[in-house]
N, C-alpha and C positions, 0 to 999 in steps of 0.2 A: 485360733478361736474356733469353737465348734460350729457345726452347720446351722443349728437352730438359731444362733445369734443373728444370722443374716436373713431370717425369715421376714422380719418387719421391714427392712429396707427393700427387699425384693417385692413384697406385697405392696408397699407404698408406691414404688416406682410403677408397678402394673396399674395400680389404682389411678395414679395421676395421668397416665397415658389414656386410659379409658375415659376419665372425666374430662380431660382437655379436648379429646376428639368429640365427645358428646356436646361440650360447650360450643365448639366451632359450628356444629350443626344446629343446636337449639337457639343460638343467638340470632340466626337468620330466620328460623321458622317462627319463633316467638319474639320478634323484634320489639313488640309493644311492651314486653316485660323486661327483656335484657338490655334494651336501648331506649328507655322511655324518653330520654332527653332529646332524641332525634325527632320526636313527635311534638315537642313543646316549642312553640314559636316565640322567639325573643327578638328584641330590637337589634342586638349587636352580636349575638353569638349563637351558634348551633353546631353541635359536634358532628363530625363527618362520619358517615357510615362507609367503612371500607368495602370495596367491590368484591374482594376475594375472601375466602373463609378464614384464612390466617393473616389477612392484612391488618387486623386489629392489633397484632403484636407490634408491628412497626409504628402504627399510628399512636398507640399508647406510649411506647418508649420515647418517641421524639416529640411528644406533645409538650409545648412550652410551659414553663412555670408562670410566665406573665399572664397567659390566658387562664390558668388555674387561679391565680390571685384575683383576677378581675371577676371571675364567675363563681368561684367556690370559696373565696375568703382566705385570710392569712392562716387560720388554723390548718387548713388543708395543705398548704404549701409547706408549713413547718413539719407537719406529721410525715409527709412524704420524704422530706429531707432527713428526718430522723431515721426512717427505715433505710434510706439509701446510704447514709453515713455509717449506720450500724452494720450494714452488710459489708462495707469497705473496711470497717474496723476489724471485724473478725476474719475477713479475708487477709488482712495484713498480719494477723496473729498466726494464721494457718501454716505458712512456710516454716517458721522456726519450730512450731509444734510437731509437724509431720516429718521434717527432715532431721531435726536434732533430738527432740524429746521422745518421739515414738520409737526410734531404734534403741535408745537408751532404756526405755521402760520395758521393751519386749525381749531384749537380749541379755539382760543382767539380772537373772533370777536367783533365788535361793530356795532351798528346801524349807517348806513351811510346815510347822507342826500342826497336828489335828485341831488343837484348841485355839489356834491363832486365826488371823483373818483368812478366811477361805477364798482362794483366788479362782475365779472362773469368768468366762465371758470377757467383758472389757477390762476386768481386773488384771488380766494378763498384759494389757497395754497401758496400765496406769503406773504411777510412781509407787503404788503399794507393792509392786512386783520387785522393787529394788531392796536389797538387804540394808539393814540398819547401819548407821554411821558411815555410809558410803560417800566418797568424794563426788560421786556423780550427781548428788543433789545440788551442786553448784550450778548445773545447767538449769535446773528448775528455779533456782534463786534468780538467775539472770533473766529467765522468762517472766518472772514476776515483775522485775524492773522494766522490761520491754513493754509488757502488756499495760502496766500502770502508766507509762509515758504515752502510749497510744490512747488510753482512755482520757488523759488530760487533753491531748490534741483533739480528740473527738468532742469533748465538752467545749473547748475553745472554738472549734469550727461551728458548732451548733449555735453558740451565742453570737458569733460573727454573722452567721446566716440570718439569725433572728433580727439583728440590728439592720442588716441590709434590706430585708423584705419589710420590716416595720417602716422604714423610711419610704420605701416605694408605695406601701399601702397608705401611708399618711399623705402622700402627694397626689392621691387619686381624688375622685369626686366624693369620697367618704367624708372629707372635711366639711363639705357643704351641708351635711346633716346637722339638724339642730342640736342633737344630743352631744355632738363633738365639742360644742362651746357652752355646755351646761354643766353645772356642778350640783352634786347632792350634798346638802348641809344637814348635820345633826348636832344636837346639843345646844340648840338656840336658847337664849334667855327667856324667862317666863313672860316678859312684857311683849315678846314677839308673837302675836296671836293671829294677825291677818296678813294678807299679801302686801298691803301698804307698809306694815311694820317691817316685814322682811326686806322690802325694797329700800326703805330708808336706812336700814342697817348696812346693807352692802353698798349703797350709794356713798355712805360715809367712809366705808373701808376701802373700796376700790375706785370710787369716782362716779359721779352721777351720770356722765355721758356714756359709761361703759355697760351699765345694767340695762338690759332690754326688757326682761320679763321675769316675774317671780310668781311662784306657786307655793302656797302654804298647804301642807298635806293635812288631811282631816284626822279626827280622833273620835273614838267611840262610834264607829259605824259598822260594827261587826254584823249586826242584824241586817242592815241594808246590803252589805256585801254578800252575805249568804243568800239573800232573796234575789239579788241580781244574777248570781251564778245559777240558781235554780231556774230562774226565768229563761236564761239563755239556753239551758239544757232542754227545756220544754219547747222553746222556740224552734230549735233544730229538729225536734221530733215532729212539730207541726209542718215544717217544710218537707220533711220526708214523706209524710202522709199525703201532702198535696201532689208531690211528684208521682207517687204511686197511683193516685187517682187519674192523673193525666195519661199515664202509660197503659192503664187498664180500663179506660172509659168505655170502650166498646163492649167489654165484658161486664161492666157494671160493678167492678170490684173496688172495695175500699178497705183500708187498713182498720182493724179493730183490735182491741185488747181487753183483757179482764182486769178489773180494778182489784188490787191485792190488799186494799185497806179501806177503812170507812172514810169516805171523802165528805167531810162536813161542809166544804165550800159549795159543792154541787148537790149535796144531799143524796149521795150514792152509797149503797151498802156494799160490803165486800162481796166480790164475785160477780158484780154487774158487768155485762159486756157493753162497751161504749164505742162509738165511732171516733177515731183519732182526731179527725179534723175539727169536729164540733167540740170534743172534749178539751183539746189543747187550746182552741180559740177562746173558750170561756175562761179557762184558767189563766191565759195570758191577760185577758181583760181584768180579772180580779187582781193579778199581780201588779199590773200597771197602776191601779188605784193605790195599792199598798206602797209601792215604790214612790209614787208622787207624794203621798202623805209623809213618809219617812224623810224624803229629801227636803220637803218644806219644813219639817220639824228640825232637821239638822241646820238648815240655813238660818233659822231664827235663834239657835242656841250656840252656834259655833264660836261666836265672838267671845264667849266667856271661858273657852278652853284653849289650850295650846298643845299641839302635838310635838313641838320641839324639832321638827324636821321639815325640809322643803327643797324645792328646786329653784336655782337661779340661772337664768340664761344671759350671757354677755354678748357683746357686739362682735367678738372675734374669738377664735380658738386659743390665741396666745393669752388673752385675758383669763380665760377659763383655766389654762395651764398654770398661770401665776397664782390664781386663787386657790387651786388645789394643792399647791406646794408652799403656801404662805402660812405662817403661824398667825391665825386670826385672833387669838386670845392668849393672854399670858398663861392661862391654865389650859394645858393641851387637852384636857378632858372635855372642855367646852368648845363649841363652834368648830367642829371638825368638818372640813370640806374635801370632797374627792370628786373626780370626774364622774359625771352621771352615766349610768349604764344605758344601753339601748332600751327603748320602750318595750320591745318584745322580750327583753331579758328580765324585766321587773316582775316579781311576784307580788301583786298588789294585796294578796292576803296577808303578807308580812306586816302591814301597817295596822291591821285590826287585832293583832295578838298582844296581850298584856305581858309584862315582865314575868309575872307568876306563871302564866301559861307557857311561856317560852322555857322557863327553868324546868317545869314539870315534863314537858315534851322531851327536853334534852336528857333528863334523868331516865326516862323510859327507854329512849333510844339506846343509851349507853348500856343499860341493863340487858336489852335484847341482843346487842352486839356481843357482849361478853358471853351470854348463853349460847349464841350461835357459834362463837369461836370454840367453846369447850366441846359442844356436841359435833361440830363439823370435823374435828380432828379424828373422830372414831372411824368413819368410812374411809377417809383419806389414808389413815394408817393401815387399815385392813387391805386396801388396794396395793399399797406399797409393799406390805409384807407378802402378799400373794404373788408379787412380781418376781420374787427371788425363790427359785425352786430349790436352791441349796439349803435354805432355811427350813424347808419342809422336812428334810431328812433328819433334823434334830428331834422331831416328834415321831415316836416309834410307830404310831398308828398310821402315819402318812408315808412311811418308808416304802411299803409295797407299791404305792402309787408313783412315787419318785422313780423306782426301778422300772416300772412299766413305761413311764414317759421317756426315760433315757433310751429306750429301744425304738421310739417313734419320734424322729427328729422334727417332722412337719407339725405334728400335734403339739409337741413341746414348744416349737417356735410360735405357734398361734397362742398358746396359753401364756407364755412368758413375754411375748413381744406385743402382739396386737391387742389382746384382751385387756391387760392392765392399762395400756395407753388409751384405749377407747373408754374405759371406766373413768380414768382420771379426767379426760376431756369432758365427759358428761357432768362430773361434779363441778368442774370449772365453768361449764356452760350455764348451769342453773344457779350458780352462786350470785351473779349480778342481779338476777330477778329477786332473789330473797333479800339482798341488801337494799334494793330500791324500795321494797315493801317496808322494811324496817326503818329506812330513812325518810319515808313519806311524811310522818308527822312533824319531823324536824326540818324546817326549811329556812333558807336565808332570803335576804332581800333580792339577790340575783339568782336566777335559775342556773346560770353558769357556775356559780359557787357551789350549788348542789352537785353539779357534775364533777367539779374538782374534789369535793369531799368524797364522792363515790370512788374516784381514782385512787385517792390516798388509802381508803379503807380496803378496797378490793386488792390493791397491790400488797398491802400489809397482810391480808389473809393468805394470799398466794405464797408469799415468801415464808411466813411463819408457819402456816398450817399445811402447806403442800411441800415446800422445800425442806424446812428444818424438821418438822414433825415426821415427815415420811422417811427421812434418813435415820431416824431413831426407832422406826417401827419394829425392826427385827431385833434390836439390841435392848431397848429401854425396858421392856416388860420382863426380860430374863435377868436383868441386873438391878432391878429397882431397889432391892434391899441393900445391896452394896452402895448404890448411889445415895441412899438416905444416910448411911453411915459416913460416906466420903463424898461430899458434893463436888470436890475437885475432879472426880472421875468423869464429870460431864464433858470436860475438854477431851479426855481420852476417847469417850464414846463418839464425839463428833469427828475426831481425827481418824477413827477406824471405820465409821459408818458412811461418811460422805463419799469416799472413793468407791465403796461397794454399790452405790446407787447410780453410778455413771451410766450403766446400761439401761436402767429404768428411765432416766431422764432423756437419754439419747433416743430411745424408742418413742418417747412421748413427743420430742421435738420432730422426729421423722414423721410421726403420725400427723402432727399439727401442720408441718410445713408442706407435706405432700398430699395427704388425704383430705385433711380438714379444709385447707385453703382452696384446693381444686374442687371440692364437693360443695362447700358452704359459701365460698366467697366468689369463685368464678361461676360455677353452675348455679349456685344459690338454690339448691334443691329444696331446702326447708321452706324458703319464702315462696318458691314456685308451687309447692304443694298447698301452702296456705292460700296463695292467690287463687288457685283453681277451686279450692274448697269454698272460699268466701264468695267468689263469683257465681258459683252454682247454688249454694245453699243459704248463705247469709245475706248477701246483697239483694235488696228488694226492688231498687230503682236503677235506672240507667246512670244517674249521677253517682250512686254508690259504687256501681261496677266500674265506672271511669275513675273514681277516686282510688279504687284498689290498684289501678295501674300506675298511679302517680309515684314519682321517685320518693324514696324513704330518706330519713335523716341518718347520717352516719353517727354511730355511738363512739365518740372519741374517748370517753372515760374508760369504757370496757376494753377497747382495742389498745389504748396506751398501756393499760395495766398488763395485758397479756404480753405485749412486746417487751415491756420492761422486765417482766418475770423471766422471759427467755434470755434477755440480756444478763440478768443475774445468774442464771444457770450456766450459760455459756462462759461467762467470765470466771466463775468459780471452778469450772472444770477445764479451763484453758491450759493450765499447767499440770494438773493431776492426770487428766485423761484427754490428751489433745486430739484424739480421734473424733471427739464430738464437734470440733470446730467446723469441718466441712458441712455438717448437717445444719449448724446454726447459720452459716452463710446461705445455704439453699433456702432455709426458712425465711430469712429476711428478703431474699430475692423474690420469692413467691409472694410474700406479704406486700412488697413494693408494687409489683406488677398488678396484683389483684386489686389493691386499694386504688391505684391510679386509674385502672380501667373502670372501676365503679364510680370514682369521682367524675370521670369524663362522661360516662354514659348513663349512670343510674342515680347516684346520691344527689339529693338537692343540697344546695349550699347552706351552711349554717347561718342562722340569722343573728348570731351574737358571737362576740369574741370570747372564747373560752379560756384563753391564757393558760394553757396546760403545760407548755414547754418548760417553764421554770420548775414546776412540780416534777416533771420527768427528769430534769437535770439533777434535782435533789435526790431522786431515787437512784440515779446512776452513781452519785457519790456514796450513798448508803450501800449499794451493791459492791462498790470497790472496797469499802471498809470491811464488809463481810468476807470478801475475797482474801484480804490480807489476814484477817483473824483466822480463817480456815487454814490458810497456808502455814501460819505460825503453829497451829495445832498439829497439822500433819508432819511438819518438820520436827516438832517435839516428840511425836509418837515414834518417828524414825531415828530419834536421838542424834539429829544433825545439829551440832553445836553452834553452827553459824546461822541457823534458821532465824534467830532473833533479828538479823539484819533486815528482814522483811519490814520491820517497823520504820526503817529509813524512807523507803518509797511511800509508805503509808503517810508519814508526816508530810512528805513532798506533795502527794496528791491532794491532801486536805488544804495545804497552803496554796497550791496552784489553782485549784477549783474555786477556793474562796476569793482569790485575787481576780479571777476571770469574772465571777459573779458580781463582785463589787465594781469592776470596770465597766461592765455592760448592763448594770442594773438600771440606771436612769435612762440610757438610750433605748432600752427595750420596754421600759414601763411608760415613758412619756415621749411625746413627739418634740423634737428640738424646735426652738423658736424660729430658726432660720428656714425650717421646712414648712412653716405654717403659711396658709394663704392670707391674703390681705383682709382687712376688716370689711364685713358685709353689711350693706344697708338693707334693712328689712322693710318689706312692704306691709300694707295692712293685711294682706292674705297670709303673709309669713307670721305675723303676730297672732292671728287667729289660729293658725296651725300649731304654734308653740303653746298657746293656751289650752287647746284640746289635747295636745300630746301628753302633758304631765298632769292633767286633771285626773283625779281618781275615778276609775270606771264606774264606781257606785254612784257618783254624782252626775253622771251623764244621762241623757234621756235613754229610754229603753231602745233596744235594737229594732230596726225596722227593715222590711223587705225593700231592696233598692233596685231602681232602674229596670223594672219588668214591664215593657211597653204593652199596653192593651191586654194584659193577661186577665182572663176570666175563668174561674174554676166552678163548674156546675156541680150541683149536688146529686144529679141523676143523669141518665143517658138521654133525657128528653131533648137536651140541647147539645147533642154530640157534635154536630157540624160546626156550630159556633165555637165550641171549646177547642176542637181539634185545629182550628185555624190559628190559634195562638198558643198551643200547648208547647211547653219547653221546660226541662228540668229546673226547678227553682234552686235546688241545693247546689247545682253546678254553677249557676250564675251568681249565687250568693258567695261561693268560695272564690270565684274569679273576680270579684269586685275589688276596687282599689282599697289598699290597706288603710284602715282607719276611717273609711267612709261610714257615715251614720245612716242606717235604714230603719224603718219602723213598720210594724203591723198596722194596717189601716183599719181603724175602728169606726170611722165616720162614713161608712158606705150607706147608700140609700136603702131604705127598707123594702122598696118595691123591686129590687134587683134579685132575681132568682139565682142565688149562689153567693159565693164569696168573691167580691171584686177587689182587685188590688190596684191601687192608684199608681200612675206613672209619675214617680217623684222626680225623675230626671228632667221632666219637661218636654220630652220628645213626643212625637205624634203617636196616636194609638194604632197607626197602621203597622202591620207586621213587616219586618225587614226580610223579604224573601231571599235576598242575595246572601244573607248570613245564615241561611238554613233554619230560620225561626218559623217557617210556614210549612205546614204539613197538609197535603191534600187528602180528603176522605175518599 
């Protein structure tokens, strides 16, 4: 192998050493950013900050899965097990690939004609280097059988792990949540219009003593829903302006902005400069009147309409499980029940969309996805074609450049190794943002289903647009006429093109595993730069600056897609170019350690069960099918007459994985009855909490400021001393409030009070709690 081929591994190794040393120093200096969870006080758990610079490695590696399940959720544990077992899977493939296949590929070559597959770089260590009709291909056939068996074992281990941790998660306090014993019902009959009708229906079906509470969801409240969301947005801006006033009261600064439209409600012309506090206060008052009128109008007319869906809460989780798996009507289209999602996972805007709007949004999204797929293949193909310097020599005007690069190994290594990998990573990085923008109009009932849809589409784009299209980049355009005349030539193109791209994808995996994970996931330099920028130029208040430090949410959809794409690449090249296997092992090792470190110290736990592992296992099956199809094509190109035997393990893997999925489907989808807790007796407070939980937010009272003891916001600096005694960031206290607590803007203040007085709704004294730091001396 030429020297330039090793440029990317050497560069990646040097980069990872520099990044990891920098990370060991930065995590101590900027602990508020790299270990934000150590600054968050919880009742039962707080991560330990290692004393030494490299102590975090041992702490992360030996951190128990039980603590992760308790504090980060089931999705976190399953994702880490996927990375761990994927690393072990490819580590098990590596010995046979390096000890048996690699010597066979590299030592049994033939003289290759000029117009045949040009061998260079990793081609010299792939099965493309073996002459046609050679009996040595039996070793590759055996490797296909071994790798297929290992994949089946991997899928079985993942489903077994899923069931194990599902049972452990179900035996925790999560069963005491109200949504765990609630079902969501659709397709209700037309006569079911009120909560009493829904309760009567399920009392007849499941027993009167089992139904605790029912909520019939509203219909035709699109205008009210939009107004409430707009009101909440302006309410947060009002809080922000009040916080800014408190922090700059000595300077007399207040937030102002220029009106960008004609405001008919306040009789303001375009371009008028207004004070934020007064402007948003007046708008909130106007919106509250409109919301009250719309709610009153809906309550008077809702008995005449039926939405056909609602929530039913039972006395135990076992009853909810039986209701969700019972055929409630002889027509399966009607009265369908399923376990209710968590309240934070519900997209309440889904209920205000009509069927016509849903179909129109779906059509637009599909059209945009097709257009993105067509145009996205152009830059990906260009990057893949540029990665193969030997294809440049086919163009006469580029031949002098190729001759010059052949004399400079370092420059050639940079252009052929690092630059294409960096370009491909850039395209893969921005693709999820484009997909989220396209999928934004088309939403499901559950936000987690939107994430699962993104996983499916993103993985499809990666495999089809990056993997399959890139392997055709050098060949397709030169033989397009022959391909139109003979479509069967496509299999020949795949058989010859896929081995040639081994070096291209190996360089990308090296770049992602070493450089990307150490720079973006350990050091998190992109987030660090944005954090510094936001803290200095964007954040106006202390609450916003503190919010910039808060742990972020982990993007399971994007990360699962990337790991599954690497799985597909590693599996497809495991028999053709086994030299790629060690790099895949290192990639998953870095992914596991970086993800676990961030889950322990950085990422906040997900608030909903995303249920992505089943989708991931389906993608593993599709990757295995692609692997066998590619190997059949390569064996056909090499005229190996026994290559068709690859279809036998393909049939075996489909049957095996289908059996595993069928065996573990119900245990992973539902909690077993013997693991359910006993029936719970609800108090009056519980019934009120259930009623508020599944009531549509548009029908609830407007949001109010909560529990701000004795807070008084002066309009000027004349009462500085009085205001500074009670100043405290409102937005911070608003976000730290109990989830689901209702707070409201106080509109009933006395007219003789100079300023905006906020009532203490919590009932506590107006005295300031100096022990909690709510008192500031002037």
